[in-house]
C-alpha distance (Angstrom), angle and dihedral (degrees) to the residues before:
residue distance angle dihedral
M1 . . .
L2 3.81 . .
R3 3.80 90.0 .
C4 3.81 88.8 57.3
A5 3.81 92.7 61.4
P6 3.85 99.0 83.1
A7 3.81 91.8 50.6
I8 3.80 92.6 48.8
S9 3.80 96.2 46.3
R10 3.80 99.3 49.7
G11 3.79 113.2 142.5
I12 3.81 97.6 9.1
S13 3.82 110.6 173.3
E14 3.80 116.7 -87.8
H15 3.80 86.6 -131.2
Q16 3.82 90.3 70.3
H17 3.82 107.4 87.4
G18 3.80 98.5 173.0
F19 3.81 120.8 95.9
S20 3.81 89.4 -6.5
P21 3.83 124.1 128.4
G22 3.80 112.6 -104.9
R23 3.80 93.3 10.4
S24 3.80 132.5 95.8
T25 3.79 145.3 150.0
V26 3.80 87.5 -69.4
T27 3.82 94.2 56.2
A28 3.81 89.9 47.5
L29 3.81 90.6 51.6
R30 3.79 91.1 47.3
V31 3.80 90.7 57.9
L32 3.79 91.4 52.4
L33 3.80 95.0 45.2
S34 3.80 96.6 43.2
T35 3.80 90.3 52.3
A36 3.80 90.7 50.0
R37 3.80 94.0 46.4
Y38 3.78 102.7 39.7
S39 3.80 105.1 30.1
R40 3.81 114.6 126.9
A41 3.79 89.9 -144.2
C42 3.79 121.6 96.1
Y43 3.80 92.6 -124.8
V44 3.78 138.3 30.5
Q45 3.79 119.3 -168.2
A46 3.80 120.7 -165.0
I47 3.81 121.5 -155.2
F48 3.79 115.5 -164.5
L49 3.80 108.8 -158.2
D50 3.79 125.7 -153.8
I51 3.80 119.7 -153.3
S52 3.80 110.3 -151.9
G53 3.80 110.8 -121.8
A54 3.79 89.4 -16.6
F55 3.80 104.2 -177.4
D56 3.80 93.7 30.9
N57 3.81 91.7 56.7
A58 3.80 99.7 44.9
W59 3.81 103.4 134.3
W60 3.81 113.5 -134.6
P61 3.83 99.6 -153.9
M62 3.81 90.5 56.5
M63 3.81 90.7 47.5
M64 3.79 89.0 55.0
V65 3.81 93.0 48.7
K66 3.79 91.8 50.8
A67 3.80 94.3 44.3
K68 3.81 90.1 54.3
R69 3.79 92.6 43.5
G70 3.80 89.5 50.4
G71 3.79 92.3 59.5
C72 3.79 100.8 -98.0
P73 3.85 107.1 176.9
P74 3.84 113.1 -104.3
N75 3.81 94.1 -118.4
I76 3.81 92.0 52.1
Y77 3.80 90.8 44.3
K78 3.82 90.1 55.8
I79 3.80 89.4 53.2
L80 3.81 89.5 52.7
V81 3.80 91.8 49.3
D82 3.79 89.5 52.6
Y83 3.81 90.8 44.8
F84 3.81 92.2 55.7
T85 3.82 98.4 38.8
S86 3.82 121.8 105.3
R87 3.79 95.8 -7.1
R88 3.79 114.3 163.9
V89 3.77 136.2 -172.3
G90 3.80 120.4 -143.8
L91 3.80 128.3 -156.6
Y92 3.80 114.8 -160.3
I93 3.81 118.4 -156.2
G94 3.77 111.4 174.4
D95 3.80 107.1 -55.3
R96 3.80 93.2 -18.7
V97 3.78 128.7 88.3
E98 3.78 130.7 -168.0
W99 3.80 119.9 -159.3
K100 3.79 128.0 -158.0
T101 3.79 130.4 -178.9
S102 3.80 110.7 -114.8
T103 3.81 123.8 -143.2
M104 3.79 100.9 164.8
G105 3.77 143.3 40.3
C106 3.78 134.4 92.0
P107 3.83 106.0 -151.1
Q108 3.80 113.1 -140.5
G109 3.76 109.0 -123.7
S110 3.79 94.3 31.3
V111 3.80 118.9 127.1
L112 3.80 97.8 -115.6
G113 3.80 98.3 24.6
P114 3.82 97.9 96.5
T115 3.81 93.6 45.1
L116 3.80 93.8 48.5
W117 3.79 90.9 48.0
N118 3.80 90.8 53.6
V119 3.81 89.7 50.4
L120 3.80 90.3 51.9
M121 3.82 92.7 48.3
D122 3.79 97.5 43.0
D123 3.79 100.5 94.1
L124 3.82 91.2 46.2
L125 3.80 86.9 65.8
R126 3.81 89.8 50.0
L127 3.81 97.8 54.4
P128 3.84 114.9 135.6
L129 3.79 95.6 -108.0
P130 3.83 122.1 -174.8
E131 3.79 120.9 -92.4
G132 3.80 111.4 -76.6
V133 3.81 93.5 27.1
S134 3.80 125.6 107.8
M135 3.78 135.1 171.8
T136 3.79 131.7 -149.9
A137 3.79 132.5 176.8
Y138 3.75 143.1 -167.8
V139 3.81 103.6 -159.9
D140 3.84 101.7 -59.2
D141 3.81 97.1 -13.3
V142 3.80 101.6 102.5
T143 3.80 123.5 -173.2
I144 3.80 126.4 -171.5
L145 3.82 117.1 -160.2
I146 3.80 118.4 -159.4
E147 3.81 121.4 -167.6
S148 3.80 118.4 -165.2
E149 3.79 144.6 146.0
T150 3.81 94.1 -130.1
R151 3.78 142.3 33.8
A152 3.81 89.6 -119.4
G153 3.79 88.9 54.1
I154 3.79 90.8 53.4
E155 3.80 91.6 50.0
S156 3.81 93.2 47.9
R157 3.80 94.6 48.8
A158 3.79 91.6 43.5
R159 3.81 91.3 53.0
V160 3.81 93.4 52.6
S161 3.81 93.2 43.1
L162 3.79 95.9 47.8
D163 3.81 91.8 46.9
L164 3.81 87.8 57.0
V165 3.80 91.4 46.6
R166 3.80 92.9 48.7
E167 3.81 91.5 48.2
W168 3.81 89.2 51.1
G169 3.80 89.0 50.8
L170 3.80 92.4 53.0
M171 3.80 91.6 50.8
N172 3.80 91.3 49.4
R173 3.81 97.1 40.1
L174 3.79 92.3 -117.6
E175 3.79 122.7 129.3
F176 3.79 124.5 -146.1
S177 3.80 109.3 -147.1
S178 3.81 114.0 -134.4
S179 3.81 91.3 -169.6
K180 3.81 93.6 56.1
S181 3.79 97.7 37.1
T182 3.82 117.8 89.9
T183 3.79 138.7 -166.4
M184 3.79 133.4 -152.7
T185 3.79 137.2 177.6
V186 3.81 106.0 -120.2
R187 3.79 98.2 176.4
G188 3.79 127.9 38.8
K189 3.79 130.6 3.5
L190 3.78 120.4 -94.5
Q191 3.80 122.6 -162.7
R192 3.77 87.7 -129.7
P193 3.80 129.5 7.5
P194 3.80 120.1 -101.9
V195 3.79 117.8 -100.8
I196 3.79 106.6 -118.7
K197 3.80 121.1 -177.1
L198 3.78 134.2 -169.3
G199 3.78 115.3 -163.9
G200 3.80 91.0 -14.2
E201 3.81 94.1 -52.8
S202 3.79 123.3 107.6
I203 3.79 119.0 -114.6
K204 3.79 113.7 -131.3
T205 3.81 116.5 -105.5
V206 3.81 113.9 -137.6
T207 3.81 136.2 -176.1
N208 3.80 95.0 -146.1
V209 3.79 134.5 19.3
K210 3.79 136.8 176.2
V211 3.79 110.4 -119.4
L212 3.81 120.4 -178.2
G213 3.78 91.8 -24.4
V214 3.82 96.8 -46.1
V215 3.81 123.4 102.3
L216 3.80 109.8 -133.7
D217 3.79 123.1 -165.6
S218 3.78 127.6 -165.4
G219 3.80 92.0 -103.0
L220 3.81 93.2 44.7
S221 3.81 89.2 -129.4
F222 3.84 92.9 138.0
V223 3.81 90.5 -147.0
Q224 3.81 91.8 129.8
H225 3.80 90.7 46.2
A226 3.81 91.2 51.9
S227 3.80 90.1 49.8
D228 3.81 93.3 48.7
I229 3.80 97.0 48.2
S230 3.81 92.3 43.8
E231 3.79 91.5 53.8
R232 3.80 92.8 45.0
A233 3.80 94.1 47.3
T234 3.80 93.3 46.4
K235 3.80 92.6 50.1
G236 3.79 92.3 47.2
F237 3.78 94.9 49.9
G238 3.81 91.6 40.4
K239 3.80 90.3 61.7
M240 3.80 89.2 57.8
T241 3.79 95.5 47.9
R242 3.81 89.7 56.5
V243 3.80 89.2 67.7
S244 3.78 95.0 46.2
T245 3.83 131.9 69.8
S246 3.79 134.8 158.0
S247 3.80 91.2 -89.5
W248 3.83 106.0 33.4
G249 3.80 144.7 13.6
V250 3.79 128.5 40.4
R251 3.80 110.8 7.8
Y252 3.80 124.0 -127.9
P253 3.86 98.1 -101.9
S254 3.81 90.5 53.3
L255 3.79 91.8 42.7
K256 3.80 89.7 52.8
I257 3.81 91.0 54.3
I258 3.80 90.7 49.1
Y259 3.81 90.3 47.8
R260 3.78 91.1 55.6
G261 3.79 93.9 41.7
V262 3.80 98.3 45.2
F263 3.79 110.2 20.8
V264 3.80 102.9 32.0
S265 3.82 95.9 38.3
T266 3.81 91.1 51.5
L267 3.80 92.6 50.6
T268 3.79 95.2 45.5
Y269 3.82 99.7 43.8
A270 3.82 108.7 133.2
A271 3.82 88.8 -8.6
E272 3.82 88.4 150.5
C273 3.79 86.7 73.6
W274 3.80 100.0 48.8
Y275 3.82 108.7 17.8
E276 3.83 92.2 109.3
R277 3.80 89.1 64.7
A278 3.82 90.5 55.0
N279 3.81 87.2 81.9
M280 3.79 90.7 63.1
Y281 3.80 109.9 104.2
T282 3.82 94.6 -125.9
V283 3.81 95.4 48.7
R284 3.79 93.4 41.1
S285 3.81 93.6 50.2
V286 3.81 91.7 50.1
L287 3.80 91.8 51.5
L288 3.80 93.8 45.7
R289 3.81 92.6 51.4
S290 3.79 90.3 61.8
Q291 3.80 94.8 55.4
């Protein structure tokens, strides 16, 4: 089945950074940050969408339609049809078992799961969004970026964009959660935040949010991110030092490997996206305190 993946995923949108060759969480973050930093508009609003039970609710019939539409070779398509036909889920309770026919679900960790998810999501990333609006994704983490000169412009473009997204969700039997989605102004300072609604319900405005392992704040200072990774790295390495002394426990060569693998890797994750801010006094002092 693994050898089927390249044939199924031909032509996946460049805006999908998950499970795509040459793309990663870092490339997804770069898109977000470069838009915020270099946009010619006065304001950039980011909307971070949450898909309720994303992988669990991936609908197989729609996957098949999109795989065929995307030019999946006939022989591979037949394998997929067989793969999705007559699949059942069993629940064992004592000596009893209940069976139910399954028509959805894309188990994380499965061989074809990531590829099929990307196929399902592909046309979401190709929606005809208004001018000044772009969308990027890392697997099921979807971000909409809205550039505008005014708060009213942000609200108008957000309304059109989210209506398209919600309509796509209904067609694909996926629900975007307004209560778990968030929005944040990542460029410019508005006197009051824009009112952004999804399905008639307001999306919560935040001043910082964790995106793909990096804490972003509205000023993109990365102070909170530096604080979080410093605390996490220090705690992780501290647990190892408790089982190592000068006379017993983990020896220095092993401890050095752990230091690089746990402490350094935690501090430098996605550093390509925020290293420039490490020269700021506040960020630098936080990082130095952890060493």
